[in-house]
C-alpha positions as a printed NumPy array, in Angstrom:
array([[ -89.503,   26.688, -154.435],
       [ -87.047,   26.763, -157.334],
       [ -84.398,   24.057, -157.094],
       [ -80.964,   24.192, -158.717],
       [ -79.952,   20.524, -158.45 ],
       [ -83.204,   18.571, -158.663],
       [ -86.412,   18.526, -160.675],
       [ -89.817,   17.837, -159.125],
       [ -92.881,   16.866, -161.144],
       [ -96.272,   15.598, -160.038],
       [ -98.764,   13.465, -161.94 ],
       [-101.99 ,   13.037, -160.021],
       [-100.949,   11.252, -156.804],
       [ -97.304,   10.561, -157.754],
       [ -94.324,   12.877, -157.242],
       [ -91.149,   12.254, -159.246],
       [ -87.944,   13.758, -157.878],
       [ -85.003,   13.747, -160.29 ],
       [ -81.425,   14.508, -159.264],
       [ -80.331,   16.858, -162.047],
       [ -76.557,   17.362, -162.096],
       [ -75.74 ,   15.61 , -165.375],
       [ -72.295,   17.181, -165.749],
       [ -71.343,   15.633, -162.384],
       [ -73.187,   12.356, -163.086],
       [ -75.717,   13.518, -160.49 ],
       [ -73.158,   13.349, -157.664],
       [ -74.496,   14.228, -154.225],
       [ -73.27 ,   17.418, -152.604],
       [ -74.638,   19.212, -149.547],
       [ -76.781,   21.571, -151.619],
       [ -78.426,   18.613, -153.365],
       [ -79.004,   16.804, -150.071],
       [ -80.722,   19.903, -148.662],
       [ -82.892,   20.257, -151.765],
       [ -83.856,   16.589, -151.621],
       [ -84.813,   16.957, -147.97 ],
       [ -87.054,   19.913, -148.834],
       [ -88.687,   18.215, -151.826],
       [ -89.284,   14.986, -149.917],
       [ -90.73 ,   16.89 , -146.967],
       [ -93.093,   18.792, -149.257],
       [ -94.245,   15.61 , -150.984],
       [ -94.703,   13.78 , -147.69 ],
       [ -96.891,   16.54 , -146.261],
       [ -98.965,   16.991, -149.432],
       [-102.153,   14.954, -148.891],
       [-102.527,   14.461, -152.645],
       [ -99.178,   12.652, -152.977],
       [ -99.418,    8.915, -152.313],
       [ -96.029,    7.739, -153.664],
       [ -92.643,    9.208, -154.594],
       [ -90.294,    8.117, -157.384],
       [ -86.623,    9.006, -156.977],
       [ -84.404,    8.894, -160.085],
       [ -81.496,   10.576, -161.861],
       [ -81.36 ,   12.726, -164.982],
       [ -79.943,   11.412, -168.232],
       [ -79.1  ,    7.858, -169.194],
       [ -75.749,    7.333, -167.475],
       [ -76.261,    7.723, -163.746],
       [ -78.796,    7.538, -160.951],
       [ -76.196,    9.053, -158.617],
       [ -72.544,    8.261, -159.316],
       [ -71.563,    8.923, -155.691],
       [ -70.868,   11.757, -153.317],
       [ -69.126,   14.891, -154.55 ],
       [ -65.593,   14.079, -153.378],
       [ -64.338,   17.614, -153.972],
       [ -66.552,   18.764, -151.145],
       [ -64.896,   16.691, -148.407],
       [ -61.443,   15.743, -149.727],
       [ -59.727,   17.964, -147.134],
       [ -61.946,   17.159, -144.135],
       [ -60.475,   16.043, -140.797],
       [ -61.888,   13.288, -138.543],
       [ -64.45 ,   15.482, -136.801],
       [ -65.665,   17.005, -140.044],
       [ -65.969,   13.551, -141.592],
       [ -68.061,   12.257, -138.709],
       [ -70.295,   15.327, -138.818],
       [ -70.72 ,   14.892, -142.578],
       [ -72.006,   11.357, -141.998],
       [ -74.284,   12.405, -139.133],
       [ -75.881,   15.264, -141.065],
       [ -76.362,   13.088, -144.151],
       [ -78.149,   10.408, -142.143],
       [ -80.43 ,   12.973, -140.52 ],
       [ -81.206,   15.087, -143.567],
       [ -81.611,   12.396, -146.194],
       [ -80.775,    8.718, -145.719],
       [ -82.534,    7.886, -142.432],
       [ -85.115,   10.509, -143.367],
       [ -86.049,    8.664, -146.575],
       [ -86.12 ,    5.257, -144.885],
       [ -88.593,    6.458, -142.269],
       [ -90.751,    8.603, -144.554],
       [ -94.431,    7.731, -144.298],
       [ -94.928,    8.141, -148.043],
       [ -93.473,    5.21 , -150.028],
       [ -90.305,    6.005, -151.988],
       [ -89.356,    3.945, -155.054],
       [ -85.78 ,    4.288, -156.31 ],
       [ -85.69 ,    4.026, -160.114],
       [ -82.001,    3.352, -160.771],
       [ -81.257,    4.506, -164.314],
       [ -77.473,    4.013, -164.488],
       [ -74.547,    4.12 , -162.079],
       [ -75.565,    3.993, -158.409],
       [ -72.282,    4.141, -156.561],
       [ -71.317,    5.087, -153.018],
       [ -73.815,    7.607, -151.707],
       [ -75.985,    6.939, -154.75 ],
       [ -76.449,    3.296, -153.849],
       [ -76.866,    4.271, -150.211],
       [ -79.729,    6.595, -151.166],
       [ -81.314,    3.885, -153.308],
       [ -81.059,    1.471, -150.369],
       [ -82.766,    4.044, -148.141],
       [ -85.797,    3.939, -150.428],
       [ -88.518,    1.462, -149.594],
       [ -87.674,   -0.64 , -152.637],
       [ -85.675,   -0.417, -155.847],
       [ -86.064,   -1.099, -159.553],
       [ -83.293,   -0.751, -162.136],
       [ -82.656,   -0.324, -165.834],
       [ -80.605,   -3.01 , -167.564],
       [ -77.643,   -0.623, -167.969],
       [ -77.442,    0.118, -164.236],
       [ -74.38 ,   -0.745, -162.188],
       [ -74.245,   -0.63 , -158.399],
       [ -71.496,   -0.686, -155.811],
       [ -69.84 ,    0.824, -152.761],
       [ -66.313,    1.77 , -153.876],
       [ -65.413,    3.808, -150.792],
       [ -62.57 ,    1.59 , -149.566],
       [ -60.733,    2.308, -152.817],
       [ -60.646,    5.94 , -151.633],
       [ -59.436,    5.102, -148.129],
       [ -62.821,    5.553, -146.453],
       [ -65.916,    3.448, -145.725],
       [ -69.554,    3.922, -146.717],
       [ -70.811,    6.645, -144.39 ],
       [ -74.458,    7.073, -145.303],
       [ -75.787,    3.744, -144.034],
       [ -74.175,    1.423, -146.569],
       [ -72.501,   -0.832, -143.989],
       [ -75.885,   -1.366, -142.333],
       [ -78.477,   -1.453, -145.119],
       [ -76.517,   -3.559, -147.607],
       [ -76.214,   -6.572, -145.227],
       [ -79.915,   -6.216, -144.41 ],
       [ -80.77 ,   -6.47 , -148.094],
       [ -78.314,   -9.06 , -149.443],
       [ -76.814,  -10.764, -146.368],
       [ -73.604,  -10.215, -144.429],
       [ -71.249,  -12.321, -146.543],
       [ -72.212,  -10.804, -149.873],
       [ -72.194,   -7.31 , -148.377],
       [ -68.703,   -7.846, -146.963],
       [ -67.485,   -9.014, -150.357],
       [ -69.002,   -6.076, -152.215],
       [ -67.69 ,   -3.508, -149.738],
       [ -64.181,   -4.965, -149.395],
       [ -63.581,   -5.581, -153.107],
       [ -65.211,   -2.267, -154.189],
       [ -66.697,   -4.256, -157.088],
       [ -69.767,   -3.214, -159.032],
       [ -72.842,   -5.363, -159.646],
       [ -74.7  ,   -5.39 , -162.931],
       [ -78.446,   -4.841, -162.768],
       [ -79.12 ,   -8.554, -163.247],
       [ -76.628,   -9.479, -160.519],
       [ -78.28 ,   -6.938, -158.21 ],
       [ -81.626,   -8.61 , -158.869],
       [ -80.175,  -12.068, -158.216],
       [ -78.693,  -10.816, -154.939],
       [ -82.002,   -9.255, -153.827],
       [ -80.821,   -5.67 , -154.068],
       [ -83.418,   -4.652, -156.677],
       [ -86.893,   -6.026, -157.348],
       [ -87.14 ,   -5.598, -161.132],
       [ -84.819,   -5.002, -164.093],
       [ -86.171,   -3.54 , -167.34 ],
       [ -84.839,   -1.699, -170.37 ],
       [ -84.088,    1.96 , -169.712],
       [ -87.11 ,    3.244, -171.625],
       [ -89.377,    1.028, -169.531],
       [ -87.966,    2.102, -166.154],
       [ -90.091,    5.15 , -165.35 ],
       [ -93.279,    3.607, -166.778],
       [ -92.752,    0.628, -164.462],
       [ -92.063,    2.937, -161.508],
       [ -95.254,    4.851, -162.28 ],
       [ -97.24 ,    1.619, -162.616],
       [ -96.037,    0.409, -159.222],
       [ -96.615,    3.841, -157.663],
       [-100.17 ,    3.896, -159.056],
       [-100.892,    0.511, -157.489],
       [ -99.585,    1.813, -154.166],
       [-101.663,    4.979, -154.499],
       [-104.894,    2.978, -154.694],
       [-104.328,    1.622, -151.191],
       [-104.634,    3.256, -147.781],
       [-101.884,    5.808, -147.183],
       [-102.321,    5.626, -143.423],
       [-102.067,    1.829, -143.456],
       [ -98.955,    1.989, -145.65 ],
       [ -97.293,    4.481, -143.304],
       [ -98.019,    2.181, -140.371],
       [ -96.634,   -0.783, -142.33 ],
       [ -93.42 ,    1.102, -143.151],
       [ -92.972,    1.926, -139.474],
       [ -93.553,   -1.69 , -138.427],
       [ -91.181,   -3.184, -141.028],
       [ -88.439,   -0.683, -140.147],
       [ -88.82 ,   -1.502, -136.452],
       [ -87.474,   -4.994, -137.15 ],
       [ -84.085,   -3.429, -137.965],
       [ -83.975,   -1.024, -135.021],
       [ -82.243,   -2.651, -132.049],
       [ -83.999,   -0.247, -129.676],
       [ -87.408,   -1.527, -130.756],
       [ -89.336,   -4.794, -130.738],
       [ -90.812,   -5.114, -134.225],
       [ -93.636,   -7.368, -133.099],
       [ -94.704,   -4.863, -130.452],
       [ -94.621,   -2.013, -132.98 ],
       [ -96.713,   -4.116, -135.348],
       [ -99.329,   -4.694, -132.64 ],
       [ -99.496,   -0.986, -131.822],
       [ -99.635,    0.091, -135.467],
       [-102.257,   -2.555, -136.238],
       [-104.397,   -1.057, -133.479],
       [-103.74 ,    2.469, -134.737],
       [-105.298,    1.561, -138.069],
       [-108.637,    0.871, -136.396],
       [-108.927,    4.558, -135.494],
       [-108.571,    5.812, -139.065],
       [-111.149,    6.817, -141.642],
       [-109.294,    4.585, -144.114],
       [-110.107,    1.524, -141.991],
       [-113.774,    2.497, -141.909],
       [-113.828,    3.046, -145.671],
       [-111.846,   -0.101, -146.471],
       [-113.978,   -2.45 , -144.394],
       [-117.237,   -0.807, -145.488],
       [-116.244,   -1.089, -149.151],
       [-115.371,   -4.766, -148.683],
       [-118.718,   -5.52 , -147.063],
       [-120.539,   -3.542, -149.76 ],
       [-118.575,   -5.379, -152.491],
       [-117.132,   -2.209, -154.024],
       [-113.687,   -0.67 , -154.417],
       [-112.629,    1.594, -151.542],
       [-112.203,    5.321, -152.055],
       [-109.515,    6.284, -149.583],
       [-109.262,    9.938, -148.629]])
């Protein structure tokens, strides 16, 4: 499929999806959300792909926010539906994807951009990156999971401060607050993402998918995370990856996961 707003490249077992709207600082609109959903679905169902890197084009922005022109005249019902569809198509979708998603934040990650980065399984950032949720300065609140995921990642008090002040964090501040795992110079960002993705790709994809499900269950009030862990732990015993992993360990060799 030819995409208009994103670029998709693959290198062995790693897919890199780049939001490519440089004239709009990679702002999210509905068309881009739909394309991201399609690209992520394709990567997740491709047995060769073991990890996904999500980044933005250029050197200024990961995603500078949602495309405000698209919803500036919405009413209450349209606003609620916008949030619901975004959660379903992209933000909750990414969080629960069985294939690991690394957000490589290469500049501004604001509003929906930061919310997408927080939906990824973990985040790394370039030293020029800045992150924040400025929605209250526009008379609205974060609507793509920001009020939920930010407190999970950095704690309630810091999340309240960041949301209510509409301030931005530098990359180093984001690392100190636990929002990103690593900060590197811009030219080192994608190489680091690829290095981490390659390490992930050497491990069992089925075990990783079960681990993602179990970790996420801890934040779902309808689920008991410990019970999900027990079930998913048992599920692993029925996989070919478990047979290969344990056999390789006993034979003192590296596993070759299918």
